[in-house]
C-alpha positions in Angstrom: 24.6 -38.4 -66.2 25.9 -40.5 -63.3 27.9 -37.3 -61.8 25.1 -34.7 -62.9 22.3 -37.6 -61.1 24.4 -37.4 -58.0 24.6 -33.5 -57.7 21.1 -32.7 -58.4 20.4 -34.8 -55.2 23.2 -32.5 -53.5 21.8 -30.1 -54.4 18.3 -30.6 -53.7 19.9 -31.9 -49.9 21.4 -28.7 -49.7 18.8 -26.4 -50.5 16.3 -28.3 -48.1 18.3 -27.7 -45.0 16.7 -23.5 -45.2 13.5 -23.1 -45.5 11.5 -26.5 -47.5 10.1 -29.6 -46.3 13.4 -32.3 -46.6 13.5 -33.8 -50.3 12.4 -36.8 -51.3 15.0 -38.5 -54.3 13.5 -41.6 -55.0 14.2 -44.3 -58.1 11.4 -45.1 -59.5 11.9 -48.9 -62.0 9.1 -49.3 -64.7 9.0 -52.7 -67.0 6.2 -53.3 -69.3 4.5 -56.2 -71.3 2.2 -55.8 -74.1 0.3 -59.1 -73.7 -2.5 -58.4 -76.6 -3.4 -56.1 -78.5 -5.7 -53.9 -75.6 -3.7 -55.7 -72.6 -0.5 -54.7 -71.3 1.2 -56.1 -68.0 3.3 -53.7 -66.3 5.5 -53.8 -63.1 7.1 -50.9 -60.8 9.6 -51.1 -58.8 10.4 -48.3 -56.0 13.3 -49.4 -53.7 12.8 -46.4 -51.3 10.4 -43.8 -50.8 13.0 -41.3 -50.0 17.1 -42.6 -50.8 18.3 -40.2 -48.2 16.5 -42.1 -45.8 17.9 -44.7 -43.5 16.3 -47.6 -44.3 15.1 -48.7 -47.2 11.0 -49.5 -47.6 10.3 -50.9 -51.1 7.2 -51.0 -53.0 6.4 -53.6 -55.8 3.2 -53.3 -57.7 1.5 -55.2 -61.2 -0.6 -53.8 -63.4 -2.8 -54.9 -65.9 -3.6 -52.4 -68.4 -6.4 -51.8 -70.5 -6.3 -49.5 -73.6 -10.4 -48.9 -73.5 -10.6 -46.2 -76.3 -8.3 -44.7 -78.1 -6.6 -41.8 -76.1 -7.4 -43.7 -72.3 -5.9 -46.4 -70.3 -7.0 -47.7 -67.6 -5.3 -50.1 -65.2 -5.9 -51.9 -61.8 -3.0 -52.9 -60.2 -2.1 -55.1 -56.7 1.3 -54.7 -54.8 2.9 -54.5 -51.8 4.7 -52.2 -49.6 7.7 -54.5 -47.8 8.2 -52.1 -45.0 5.1 -52.5 -43.2 4.0 -56.1 -44.8 1.0 -55.1 -46.3 -0.9 -55.6 -49.6 -1.4 -52.3 -52.0 -4.6 -52.1 -54.3 -4.4 -49.4 -56.8 -5.5 -48.4 -60.2 -4.0 -46.2 -62.7 -5.8 -43.7 -65.7 -3.8 -42.8 -68.1 -4.6 -40.2 -71.1 -2.3 -39.4 -74.3 -2.4 -37.0 -76.6 -0.2 -36.2 -79.8 1.4 -33.6 -77.7 0.5 -33.8 -74.5 -0.1 -37.2 -71.7 -1.3 -37.7 -67.6 -1.4 -40.2 -65.3 -3.5 -40.3 -62.6 -2.5 -43.2 -59.0 -5.0 -44.0 -56.7 -3.5 -46.4 -54.3 -4.6 -47.6 -51.0 -3.0 -50.2 -48.5 -6.1 -51.7 -47.4 -5.2 -53.5 -44.2 -3.2 -50.7 -42.8 -5.2 -47.3 -44.0 -2.6 -45.1 -45.9 -3.4 -43.9 -49.7 -2.1 -42.1 -51.9 -3.3 -39.8 -54.8 -0.8 -38.8 -57.7 -2.0 -37.2 -60.8 0.9 -35.6 -63.4 0.0 -33.4 -66.7 2.1 -33.2 -69.4 3.2 -31.4 -72.9 6.0 -34.0 -74.4 8.3 -32.1 -76.7 10.8 -34.5 -78.7 13.3 -35.4 -75.2 11.6 -33.4 -72.5 8.1 -32.8 -71.0 7.3 -29.4 -69.1 4.1 -30.1 -66.5 2.6 -29.6 -63.4 1.6 -32.7 -60.5 -0.8 -33.1 -57.4 0.4 -35.5 -55.0 -1.5 -36.3 -51.5 -1.2 -39.2 -49.1 -2.8 -39.4 -45.4 -4.4 -42.2 -43.6 -8.5 -43.3 -43.9 -8.3 -44.2 -40.3 -6.8 -40.6 -38.7 -7.3 -37.3 -41.0 -5.4 -35.4 -39.6 -2.2 -37.3 -41.1 -3.3 -35.8 -45.0 -0.7 -34.1 -46.7 -1.0 -32.6 -49.9 1.1 -30.7 -52.4 1.4 -29.3 -56.0 3.6 -28.0 -58.7 5.7 -28.1 -61.8 7.6 -30.6 -62.7 9.9 -31.2 -65.9 10.8 -34.7 -67.2 14.4 -34.9 -69.2 15.3 -38.7 -71.7 13.3 -41.3 -72.3 13.6 -44.7 -72.3 16.0 -46.6 -70.7 16.5 -43.0 -68.5 14.3 -40.3 -67.4 15.1 -37.7 -64.8 11.7 -36.6 -63.1 12.5 -32.5 -61.5 9.8 -31.2 -59.4 8.8 -28.4 -56.7 5.4 -28.5 -55.0 4.2 -26.5 -52.3 3.4 -28.8 -49.9 1.2 -28.7 -46.3 2.4 -31.6 -44.1 0.2 -31.8 -41.1 2.5 -30.5 -37.5 5.0 -29.0 -40.0 3.1 -26.1 -42.1 3.3 -25.4 -45.9 6.4 -25.0 -47.3 7.9 -26.0 -50.8 9.5 -29.5 -51.1 11.8 -30.6 -54.1 11.2 -34.3 -55.3 14.3 -36.0 -58.1 13.4 -38.8 -59.4 14.9 -41.4 -61.4 12.9 -43.6 -63.9 14.4 -47.0 -65.7 12.3 -48.2 -68.0 12.3 -51.7 -69.5 
């Protein structure tokens, strides 16, 4: 599995040298504890937002989830963006059905102004999920820096390890509209 993951990162980098935006391979670590019938506590750690970047930029979230209805969880979160020493405020909405699930994450760094919104809608098989995702980010103080991307994704595996591959058509200010490959490895505890 490790060799396959390294191969995917190398392929992603090679393809991106042409007509693509730079790829963003990432590792995400998730740990969830059920604290009552309706409440859970989840920690998300992103050691760096891009493994190919020159410097690490860790982000940590602590999320308090509440199951409000049979198929919907709402989770406010707080966190810290270590690369800019700023707090994070976030909310995640997670829906689930028999063979499908979705989540939407809205994150803001209230002191610095950056924001991020990400959403996925997936059809879940036994070891594979196929769907679409949308992701955008920018600055509350300078809207001209905003970018947005959308496209198909595929997720392999489950607990404790999941591989997430996507290709998004992404518009980045001053760089135009190009495809962007994203590889994410999720470690789930």
